[in-house]
C-alpha positions in Angstrom: 0.7 47.0 -15.9 -1.0 50.2 -14.8 -2.0 48.6 -11.7 1.4 46.8 -11.1 3.3 50.4 -11.3 1.2 51.8 -9.2 0.3 49.3 -6.4 3.7 47.3 -6.3 6.4 49.6 -7.7 5.3 53.1 -5.9 3.4 52.0 -2.9 4.5 48.6 -1.9 8.2 49.3 -2.2 8.2 53.4 -0.7 9.3 53.4 2.5 6.9 56.2 3.3 4.0 53.6 3.1 5.4 50.1 4.6 3.4 50.7 8.1 0.2 47.9 8.5 -2.0 51.0 8.1 -0.6 52.8 5.1 -0.7 49.1 3.6 -4.1 48.3 4.4 -5.1 51.9 2.9 -3.2 51.4 0.0 -4.8 48.2 -1.2 -8.1 49.1 -0.2 -8.2 51.4 -3.1 -7.3 48.4 -5.8 -9.6 45.7 -4.1 -12.4 46.2 -6.2 -11.4 47.4 -9.4 -8.9 44.6 -9.3 -11.3 42.0 -8.5 -13.7 42.8 -11.3 -11.1 43.2 -13.8 -9.8 40.1 -13.1 -12.7 38.1 -13.2 -13.3 40.4 -16.6 -10.4 39.3 -18.2 -10.2 35.8 -17.0 -10.7 34.5 -20.7 -8.0 36.3 -21.9 -5.7 35.3 -18.9 -6.8 31.6 -19.2 -5.6 31.7 -23.1 -2.2 33.2 -22.0 0.6 30.2 -21.0 1.2 30.5 -17.3 4.7 31.7 -17.6 4.1 34.8 -19.4 4.9 37.8 -17.7 1.6 40.3 -18.2 -0.6 37.0 -16.8 1.8 36.9 -13.6 2.2 40.2 -12.7 -1.9 40.4 -13.0 -2.3 37.5 -10.4 0.3 38.9 -8.2 -1.3 42.2 -7.8 -4.4 40.1 -7.3 -3.1 38.1 -4.3 -1.5 41.4 -3.3 -5.0 42.8 -2.6 -6.7 39.6 -1.5 -3.6 39.4 1.5 -3.0 43.5 2.3 -7.2 44.5 1.3 -9.4 44.8 4.1 -10.7 41.5 5.2 -14.1 43.8 5.1 -14.0 45.2 1.9 -12.8 41.6 0.6 -15.5 39.5 2.2 -18.2 42.3 1.0 -17.0 41.6 -2.6 -17.2 38.0 -2.4 -20.5 38.0 -1.6 -21.6 40.4 -4.2 -20.3 37.8 -6.7 -22.4 35.2 -5.4 -25.2 37.8 -5.8 -24.7 38.1 -9.1 -26.9 36.3 -11.5 -23.8 34.3 -13.4 -23.0 33.4 -10.2 -19.5 35.1 -10.8 -18.0 33.5 -7.3 -17.0 30.7 -9.7 -15.3 32.5 -12.2 -13.4 33.7 -9.1 -12.4 30.0 -7.8 -11.1 29.6 -11.3 -8.5 33.0 -11.8 -7.3 31.5 -8.0 -6.6 28.2 -10.1 -4.8 30.1 -12.4 -2.9 32.2 -10.1 -2.1 28.5 -8.5 -0.7 27.2 -11.8 0.7 30.6 -12.8 3.0 30.4 -9.4 4.2 27.3 -10.0 7.0 29.0 -11.9 8.3 31.1 -9.0 9.9 27.4 -7.8 11.4 26.9 -11.2 15.1 27.3 -11.9 15.0 27.5 -15.7 15.0 30.8 -17.5 10.9 30.6 -17.7 11.0 32.0 -14.1 10.0 35.9 -13.7 12.9 38.5 -14.0 10.7 40.8 -12.6 10.8 39.5 -9.0 14.6 40.4 -8.8 15.7 37.0 -7.1 12.6 36.9 -4.7 10.8 33.8 -5.9 11.4 31.7 -2.9 10.2 34.2 -0.7 7.3 35.0 -2.7 6.4 31.4 -3.3 4.9 30.7 0.0 3.3 33.9 0.8 1.5 33.6 -2.7 0.0 29.8 -1.7 -0.7 31.3 1.7 -2.9 33.9 0.3 -4.5 31.3 -1.8 -5.4 29.0 1.0 -6.6 31.8 3.0 -8.6 33.1 0.1 -10.5 29.4 -0.1 -11.2 29.7 3.9 -12.5 33.0 3.7 -14.7 32.5 0.0 -16.1 29.3 2.0 -17.1 31.1 4.7 -18.8 33.9 3.0 -20.7 32.5 0.1 -21.6 28.7 1.5 -25.0 29.9 3.0 -25.8 31.9 0.1 -24.8 29.3 -2.2 -26.6 26.4 -0.2 -30.0 26.9 -1.5 -28.8 25.6 -4.7 -27.7 22.8 -4.8 -26.5 22.5 -8.4 -24.6 25.3 -8.0 -23.1 24.2 -4.3 -21.9 21.0 -6.2 -19.8 23.0 -9.3 -18.9 25.4 -6.1 -17.4 22.3 -4.5 -15.5 21.1 -7.3 -13.8 24.0 -8.4 -12.8 24.6 -4.6 -11.6 21.0 -4.0 -9.6 21.2 -7.5 -8.0 24.2 -6.7 -6.9 22.7 -2.9 -5.5 19.3 -4.6 -3.5 21.5 -7.0 -1.5 23.3 -3.9 -1.1 20.2 -1.9 0.4 18.6 -5.0 2.9 21.4 -5.0 5.9 21.1 -2.6 5.6 23.6 -0.2 6.8 24.6 3.2 5.2 23.2 6.5 3.5 26.8 7.5 1.8 26.6 4.0 0.7 22.9 3.5 -0.6 23.3 7.4 -2.7 26.1 6.2 -3.8 24.2 3.0 -4.8 21.1 4.8 -6.7 23.5 7.6 -8.6 24.7 4.1 -9.4 21.6 3.2 -10.4 20.4 6.2 -12.8 23.7 6.3 -14.2 23.0 3.1 -15.0 19.6 4.2 -16.7 20.1 7.5 -18.7 22.9 5.5 -19.8 21.1 2.4 -20.0 17.7 3.6 -18.9 13.9 2.8 -21.9 13.6 0.5 -21.3 16.5 -1.6 -17.1 16.1 -1.5 -17.8 12.6 -3.2 -19.9 13.9 -5.9 -17.7 16.9 -6.2 -14.2 15.0 -6.7 -15.6 12.0 -8.7 -12.7 9.5 -9.8 -10.3 12.2 -8.5 -11.1 10.6 -5.2 -7.8 8.4 -5.4 -5.5 11.9 -5.8 -6.6 12.8 -3.1 -5.8 9.6 -1.6 -2.3 10.0 -3.2 -1.8 13.6 -1.6 -3.0 12.7 1.9 -0.9 9.4 2.2 2.2 11.5 0.7 1.7 14.3 3.2 1.3 11.4 5.9 4.8 10.1 4.9 6.1 13.7 5.5 8.9 14.0 8.4 7.3 16.9 9.8 5.3 16.2 13.1 2.5 18.8 12.7 1.9 17.9 8.4 1.7 14.7 9.2 -0.8 14.8 12.3 -3.0 17.4 10.3 -2.8 14.9 7.6 -4.3 12.4 10.1 -6.5 14.6 11.0 -8.2 15.3 7.3 -8.3 11.5 6.9 -10.1 10.4 9.8 -12.6 13.6 9.2 -13.1 12.0 5.7 -13.7 8.4 7.0 -15.9 9.9 9.7 -17.6 11.7 6.9 -18.2 8.9 4.6 -19.6 6.5 7.3 -22.6 9.0 8.1 -23.2 9.4 4.4 -22.6 5.7 3.1 -23.0 3.8 6.1 -19.1 2.0 5.9 -16.1 3.2 4.5 -15.4 0.7 2.1 -15.0 2.9 -0.7 -12.2 5.1 0.8 -10.4 1.6 1.9 -10.7 0.3 -1.3 -9.1 3.4 -3.4 -6.4 4.4 -0.8 -4.9 0.8 -0.3 -5.4 0.6 -4.3 -3.1 3.5 -4.8 -0.7 2.9 -1.7 1.9 0.6 -3.7 2.3 3.5 -5.8 2.9 6.1 -3.7 4.9 4.3 -1.4 7.1 3.3 -4.4 7.2 7.3 -5.3 8.4 8.1 -1.6 11.2 5.7 -2.1 12.8 7.1 -5.3 12.3 11.1 -4.5 14.8 10.0 -1.8 16.5 7.9 -4.1 16.5 11.1 -6.2 18.0 12.9 -3.4 20.8 10.9 -2.4 19.3 9.6 1.1 18.5 5.9 0.1 21.3 3.9 -0.7 20.5 0.3 0.8 16.8 -1.6 1.3 17.2 -0.8 4.7 17.2 3.0 4.1 14.4 2.4 1.7 12.2 0.9 4.9 13.6 3.5 7.2 12.0 6.4 4.8 8.3 5.1 5.4 8.7 4.9 9.1 6.6 8.4 9.3 3.5 6.8 7.0 3.7 3.9 9.1 3.5 6.1 12.1 0.5 7.7 10.9 -1.3 4.8 10.2 -1.1 3.5 13.8 -1.9 7.2 14.9 -5.4 6.6 12.5 -5.7 2.9 14.1 -5.1 4.4 17.5 -8.7 6.9 16.9 -10.9 6.5 19.8 -15.0 7.4 19.8 -14.5 8.5 23.4 -12.3 11.4 22.5 -13.1 11.9 19.0 -17.0 12.2 18.0 -15.9 12.2 14.4 -15.8 8.5 14.8 -18.4 5.7 15.6 -17.9 2.9 17.6 -18.8 0.7 14.3 -15.7 1.7 12.6 -13.4 0.5 14.5 -13.1 -3.3 13.0 -12.9 -1.1 9.4 -10.4 1.3 10.7 -8.3 -1.2 12.2 -8.5 -3.3 9.2 -7.5 -0.4 6.8 -4.9 0.1 9.2 -3.0 -3.3 9.3 -3.5 -3.3 5.5 -2.0 -0.8 4.9 1.3 -1.7 6.8 1.0 -4.6 4.8 1.2 -3.4 1.6 4.0 -1.0 2.9 5.6 -4.5 3.7 4.4 -5.9 0.2 6.5 -3.1 -1.9 9.6 -3.6 0.1 9.1 -7.5 -0.7 8.8 -6.9 -4.5 11.8 -4.8 -4.2 13.7 -7.2 -2.4 12.3 -9.7 -5.0 13.6 -8.1 -8.0 16.9 -7.1 -6.7 20.1 -9.2 -6.7 21.6 -7.0 -4.0 21.5 -4.7 -1.0 21.8 -1.9 -3.2 18.8 -0.7 -5.1 18.6 0.1 -8.5 15.3 1.9 -9.3 15.9 0.9 -13.0 16.1 -2.1 -12.5 13.5 -3.0 -10.2 10.8 -0.8 -12.1 12.1 -3.2 -15.6 11.5 -6.6 -13.7 8.1 -4.7 -12.0 6.6 -4.1 -15.2 7.6 -7.6 -16.6 4.8 -8.8 -14.6 4.2 -12.4 -13.9 5.7 -15.3 -15.5 6.0 -18.6 -15.2 7.7 -18.2 -11.5 8.8 -22.2 -11.1 12.1 -21.3 -12.2 14.6 -21.0 -9.4 16.9 -18.8 -11.9 14.3 -16.7 -11.8 14.4 -15.7 -8.4 16.2 -14.0 -5.7 17.1 -16.0 -2.5 16.6 -14.3 0.5 19.2 -13.0 3.2 19.6 -13.6 6.2 18.8 -10.6 7.3 15.0 -11.3 6.2 14.7 -14.7 7.7 12.7 -13.6 10.4 10.4 -11.0 8.4 6.9 -11.9 8.3 6.9 -11.3 4.9 4.4 -14.3 4.1 1.9 -12.9 6.5 1.6 -9.4 5.1 1.2 -10.5 1.7 -1.4 -12.6 2.5 -2.6 -9.9 4.5 -3.0 -7.8 2.0 -4.6 -9.8 -0.6 -6.9 -11.2 1.8 -8.4 -7.5 1.9 -9.2 -7.1 -1.7 -12.7 -9.1 -2.6 -12.4 -10.6 -5.8 -15.8 -9.4 -6.9 -14.8 -5.6 -7.0 -10.9 -5.6 -6.6 -9.5 -8.9 -8.5 -6.4 -7.2 -9.8 -5.4 -6.1 -6.4 -6.1 -9.3 -4.8 -3.9 -11.4 -7.9 -1.3 -9.1 -7.7 -0.5 -9.8 -3.7 -1.2 -13.0 -4.1 0.6 -13.7 -7.1 3.9 -12.0 -5.2 3.6 -14.2 -2.1 4.0 -17.0 -5.0 7.2 -15.3 -6.4 8.0 -15.1 -2.7 7.4 -19.1 -1.9 9.2 -20.1 -4.8 12.6 -18.1 -3.8 12.6 -20.1 -0.5 12.1 -23.6 -2.5 8.4 -23.8 -0.8 6.7 -25.6 -3.1 3.6 -26.6 -1.2 2.6 -23.0 0.2 3.5 -21.7 -3.6 0.8 -24.0 -4.7 -1.7 -23.3 -2.1 -1.3 -19.9 -3.0 -1.8 -20.5 -6.3 -4.9 -22.8 -5.4 -6.1 -19.3 -3.3 -5.7 -17.2 -6.9 -7.8 -20.1 -8.6 -10.5 -19.6 -6.7 -10.6 -15.6 -6.7 -10.9 -16.1 -10.5 -13.6 -18.2 -10.4 -15.7 -15.9 -8.0 -14.9 -13.1 -9.9 -16.2 -14.3 -13.3 -19.7 -12.8 -12.7 -18.5 -9.6 -11.5 -15.6 -8.7 -13.8 -17.9 -5.1 -14.9 -18.2 -4.0 -11.2 -13.8 -4.3 -10.7 -12.3 -1.1 -10.0 -8.6 -0.2 -11.1 -7.0 3.4 -10.1 -5.7 5.7 -13.0 -2.1 7.8 -13.1 -1.8 11.2 -11.7 -1.0 13.4 -14.4 -0.2 16.2 -12.2 3.0 14.1 -11.0 4.2 14.1 -14.5 2.9 17.3 -16.3 5.9 19.6 -16.8 3.4 22.4 -18.4 1.6 22.8 -15.2 4.2 21.9 -12.4 7.2 23.1 -14.1 9.2 22.4 -10.8 9.3 18.4 -11.9 12.5 19.5 -13.9 14.6 20.0 -10.7 13.8 16.3 -9.3 17.4 14.4 -8.7 19.2 18.0 -10.2 20.9 17.9 -6.4 22.5 14.1 -7.1 23.8 14.9 -10.5 22.7 12.6 -12.2 20.2 12.8 -14.8 19.2 9.1 -14.5 17.4 10.0 -11.2 15.5 12.9 -12.2 11.3 12.9 -12.3 11.2 10.7 -15.5 12.8 7.9 -13.5 10.7 8.4 -10.4 7.2 8.3 -12.2 8.6 5.2 -14.3 9.5 3.7 -10.9 5.9 4.7 -9.1 3.5 3.2 -12.4 5.8 0.1 -11.8 4.0 -0.5 -8.8 0.7 1.0 -9.8 -1.9 -1.4 -11.4 -1.5 -0.9 -15.1 -4.7 0.3 -17.1 -6.2 -2.2 -19.0 -9.0 -3.2 -21.1 -12.2 -4.8 -19.2 -11.0 -8.1 -18.4 -14.1 -10.4 -19.8 -14.3 -14.2 -18.4 -12.2 -15.3 -21.8 -9.1 -13.4 -20.3 -9.8 -14.7 -16.9 -10.2 -18.2 -18.1 -6.7 -17.8 -20.0 -5.3 -16.6 -16.5 -7.3 -19.3 -14.5 -5.4 -22.0 -17.2 -2.0 -20.8 -16.5 -2.3 -21.0 -12.6 -3.8 -24.2 -12.9 -0.2 -25.4 -14.7 1.8 -23.2 -12.1 0.0 -25.4 -9.3 0.6 -28.6 -10.7 4.3 -28.1 -11.5 4.6 -26.7 -8.1 2.9 -29.7 -6.5 4.8 -31.9 -8.1 8.1 -30.5 -6.9 7.3 -31.6 -3.5 6.4 -35.3 -2.2 3.4 -36.8 -0.9 1.0 -33.9 -2.0 -0.7 -35.8 -4.7 -4.0 -36.5 -2.5 -4.0 -32.8 -1.6 -3.5 -31.7 -5.0 -6.2 -34.3 -6.1 -8.9 -32.7 -3.7 -7.7 -29.5 -4.6 -8.8 -29.6 -8.6 -11.1 -31.8 -7.6 -13.0 -28.8 -6.0 -11.9 -26.3 -8.7 -13.6 -28.9 -11.4 -16.7 -28.7 -9.4 -16.9 -24.7 -9.6 -16.3 -24.8 -13.0 -18.6 -26.9 -14.0 -21.0 -24.9 -11.8 -20.4 -22.3 -13.8 -20.5 -23.7 -17.4 -24.2 -24.6 -15.7 -25.2 -21.1 -15.6 -23.2 -20.1 -18.8 -25.1 -22.2 -20.9 -28.2 -20.7 -19.8 -26.6 -17.4 -21.1 -25.7 -19.0 -24.5 -22.4 -16.9 -24.9 -20.5 -19.2 -26.7 -17.2 -17.8 -26.6 -17.0 -17.9 -22.5 -18.8 -21.2 -22.8 -15.8 -22.3 -24.9 -12.9 -20.6 -22.8 -14.6 -22.1 -19.5 -14.6 -25.9 -21.4 -10.9 -25.3 -21.9 -10.6 -25.0 -18.0 -12.3 -27.7 -17.1 -10.5 -29.7 -20.0 -7.5 -28.6 -18.4 -8.2 -29.4 -14.6 -9.3 -33.1 -16.0 -5.8 -33.6 -17.5 -4.3 -32.8 -14.3 -6.6 -34.9 -12.4 -5.6 -38.0 -14.7 -2.3 -37.4 -14.8 -2.2 -37.4 -10.7 -4.1 -40.6 -11.1 -2.0 -42.0 -12.8 1.0 -42.0 -10.6 1.6 -45.5 -9.4 4.0 -44.4 -6.1 3.4 -41.9 -3.2 5.7 -39.5 -2.1 7.7 -40.6 1.2 10.3 -38.9 3.3 13.3 -40.9 1.7 15.6 -42.2 4.1 13.3 -40.9 6.4 11.6 -43.8 9.1 9.7 -41.5 11.2 6.8 -43.4 13.0 3.4 -42.2 12.6 3.5 -40.8 9.3 1.7 -42.6 6.6 1.9 -42.3 2.5 -1.0 -39.5 2.9 1.5 -37.7 6.4 4.5 -37.2 4.6 4.5 -33.5 5.4 6.8 -33.0 8.2 6.4 -30.3 10.8 8.0 -28.8 13.6 7.1 -26.3 16.7 9.5 -23.5 17.2 9.6 -21.3 20.5 12.3 -18.5 21.3 13.3 -17.9 24.4 15.9 -16.2 26.4 17.3 -13.0 26.3 15.4 -11.0 22.6 18.1 -10.2 20.1 17.8 -6.5 18.3 15.7 -7.8 15.6 12.7 -9.1 18.0 12.6 -5.5 19.5 10.7 -2.2 18.0 12.1 -1.4 14.8 10.8 0.4 11.5 10.9 -2.7 9.2 9.0 -5.8 8.4 7.7 -7.2 11.7 8.8 -11.2 12.8 6.6 -13.8 12.2 8.0 -15.5 15.8 6.1 -14.4 19.0 8.6 -14.4 21.7 8.1 -17.4 24.5 5.3 -18.4 21.8 5.1 -21.5 19.9 4.7 -21.8 16.4 3.9 -24.5 13.9 6.1 -24.8 10.9 6.4 -26.9 8.2 9.5 -28.2 7.2 10.6 -28.2 3.5 12.0 -30.5 1.0 15.3 -28.9 1.0 15.8 -29.2 4.6 14.9 -32.6 4.7 17.2 -33.0 2.4 19.5 -31.4 4.4 19.0 -33.5 7.4 19.4 -36.7 5.6 22.6 -35.7 4.6 23.1 -34.9 7.9 22.2 -38.2 9.5 24.2 -40.0 6.9 27.6 -38.2 8.5 26.1 -38.4 11.7 24.6 -41.6 12.5 24.2 -41.6 16.0 22.0 -38.5 15.8 18.3 -39.6 15.4 16.3 -38.5 12.5 13.9 -36.3 14.7 17.5 -34.4 15.5 18.6 -34.3 12.2 15.3 -32.4 11.0 15.1 -30.2 14.1 19.0 -28.9 13.7 18.8 -28.9 9.8 15.8 -26.7 10.3 17.2 -24.3 13.3 20.6 -23.8 11.1 19.7 -20.5 9.0 18.1 -19.2 12.3 21.3 -19.7 14.2 23.0 -18.5 11.1 20.8 -15.2 10.9 21.3 -14.4 15.3 24.8 -15.4 14.6 25.7 -11.5 14.9 24.3 -10.6 18.1 26.5 -10.6 21.3 24.5 -13.0 23.4 25.1 -16.7 22.4 22.2 -18.7 20.5 21.8 -22.4 21.5 19.6 -24.9 20.1 17.5 -27.1 22.3 14.9 -29.9 21.4 13.8 -30.5 25.0 10.1 -29.0 24.9 10.4 -27.3 28.4 10.9 -24.3 29.4 13.2 -25.6 32.1 15.9 -26.1 29.3 16.5 -22.2 29.1 18.1 -21.3 32.3 20.7 -18.9 31.2 18.5 -15.8 30.6 21.9 -14.0 29.1 21.3 -16.6 25.9 19.3 -16.8 23.2 17.3 -20.2 22.8 15.9 -21.8 19.7 13.9 -24.8 20.9 13.0 -27.1 17.6 11.2 -30.7 18.2 8.9 -32.4 15.3 5.3 -32.9 15.8 3.1 -35.2 14.2 -0.5 -34.2 12.3 -3.5 -35.3 13.8 -5.4 -35.5 10.2 -9.0 -36.3 10.0 -8.9 -35.6 6.2 -6.7 -36.2 3.3 -3.6 -34.7 4.6 -5.0 -31.7 6.5 -5.0 -30.8 10.0 -4.8 -27.6 12.6 -4.0 -29.8 15.2 -0.5 -31.3 16.2 0.8 -33.4 19.2 4.1 -34.0 20.5 5.1 -36.6 22.9 6.3 -35.0 26.2 7.7 -38.4 27.5 6.3 -41.7 27.8 4.3 -41.4 30.5 3.5 -37.7 30.6 1.1 -38.0 27.8 1.2 -35.4 24.6 0.9 -31.9 23.9 -1.4 -30.5 21.4 -0.9 -27.2 19.8 -3.8 -25.9 17.3 -3.3 -23.1 14.3 -6.0 -21.1 12.8 -5.9 -22.7 9.1 -5.1 -26.5 8.0 -2.1 -26.9 6.9 -0.7 -27.1 4.4 -1.8 -23.7 3.8 -0.2 -20.5 1.8 1.4 -19.8 4.8 4.8 -21.8 5.8 4.0 -21.2 9.3 1.7 -20.0 12.1 1.3 -19.7 15.3 -0.4 -21.9 17.9 -3.5 -20.5 19.2 -4.2 -23.5 21.6 -1.8 -25.2 23.4 -3.1 -28.2 25.4 -1.7 -30.8 27.7 -3.4 -34.4 27.3 -2.4 -37.2 29.8 -2.5 -40.6 28.4 -6.0 -42.0 30.0 -7.4 -39.0 27.8 -5.5 -39.4 24.3 
């Protein structure tokens, strides 16, 4: 208190001592004593409450001398702390962390803030954290070489420094302060190196991921650019140490849904989000940041090895897909365009149940009919290997199944479940290796971060406070659970098999395909059972036998069916009972609607002027059947094409340009550039296996041969549509 009276009140506020030279001389008198006494008093300060006035005044004096004192004296003092036997530099970093916790109360609007500042809290906040960041940079420059000879002490110092920087970055600051702290973090990472950084932060790497991704979504270009730069440094450093960046990619993408959900909830608490479109727009900075990371060029940045480019590209593409996935999950849990955080969070926490009941799903709107939602969810799930990331992989597969069920695409829902079943089987031998994220306590710790209580106050409702924000974010995070055992995995596998069978049963003509899938699963399970016999684990053996018995029961039910699925009322030439699936080729031409131009929403799955092969679902075929009955003059193919194109036309009706449905199969049909053309034609499958093929063809005319389209994956697939990779014109001579 005496130092405060002499230093702050009499000198810092005396008009005679307001020049720069005077401030430096005054602070220089107190540098040594205050730094020494602060380290000696650390045990006492640590026992005090963070908002205690004595502790606050003491630490304000400490930061005052660090900011105003001569840099030479501060550097010399830090060097002396490193050279002392008890290595007091670690205590000094701990004192700085106490200051970080104490200055949280400068932002508090309640009665526990410091009255001694007389209304200067807002002005002091930025200066305090600027000084903390500057001191960290100074400390690393002076102490690194001294401590580097002792690896244990170096790692200990790194752990304290990075923990301090994490707490500072977790605090809402001005862009100036965030830039300085990010600069300090980058400087510390460059000095300590990636190896020391990974060992020092340990499991807190996921918390660093949360903070970095959060800052990537900053509306301030400078903060976003600095966050991207730090992340690129992290990727480059980890690659040099480990030879890959898999650990960083896995952790960052696992916590990404939580961060995205929290950003949406924070904007909603501030009254900035009312609709789903607003939610998508609030994530534009993060999408732009991922694009900046992907554009990193090893020719311009020596931190990036050319061999890293595929991993960086996969990370950024998956990151964009996961952002899409969170928006899709919100859309599936909300029955209107407005956002109800509590309702969505409650539905999200309910987890996966039987998803084959239409009443449990929100029907997609016309605004989302062109969204590449299926592709995004499949890409998100494919990134996570089942051996190490089974929960994340299954999460996105189950969301994809939800989406298919909402569209009544039962074949695709069944194929998605089959993918999930294979993932569960592949993970059985690796269950102890799986990684799941934990929660970030600093986002809900009101004692260390009292400013959290101010979230949502400007909106005027208690329901928009930090409690609602955290509950919403946690609902999108993978929940912590006991170690999943083989018995747990087999129980989930039985449910997946049951749902897959029910999904196949909802479509006609899929019995042979379903039989082949279940037969393949049975072979895998039998192989695993043979391996488990050698291990002699009775509980695992019983669980696997139950799975095998369940699959055998489903195979028997498929075998007992006397009829095969056909397109009732349709006489499509070239289709047999194994090929009762109907596919169309779709091409969009002419004037591009606004939806197909650059936007911040989920991208479109149709590429302009490029053919796509789409499976026609059962409900569309039923609609085509009724259409043919009402207008017998129309052919079967015409009814299917117009029934399939109807929702596409309705989705484009709001555009100024006219929409025309054609069946010509030629570019010559689209003659008016001011109109949008939807060219749809029924294609036939060239199948060498039971109901499966990557190749489709359509006859152009009686004499001109056929046009063949080849897609990437065999249909039926977890996607209801695929772009044609190869288009070939085949004359009758070679067909």
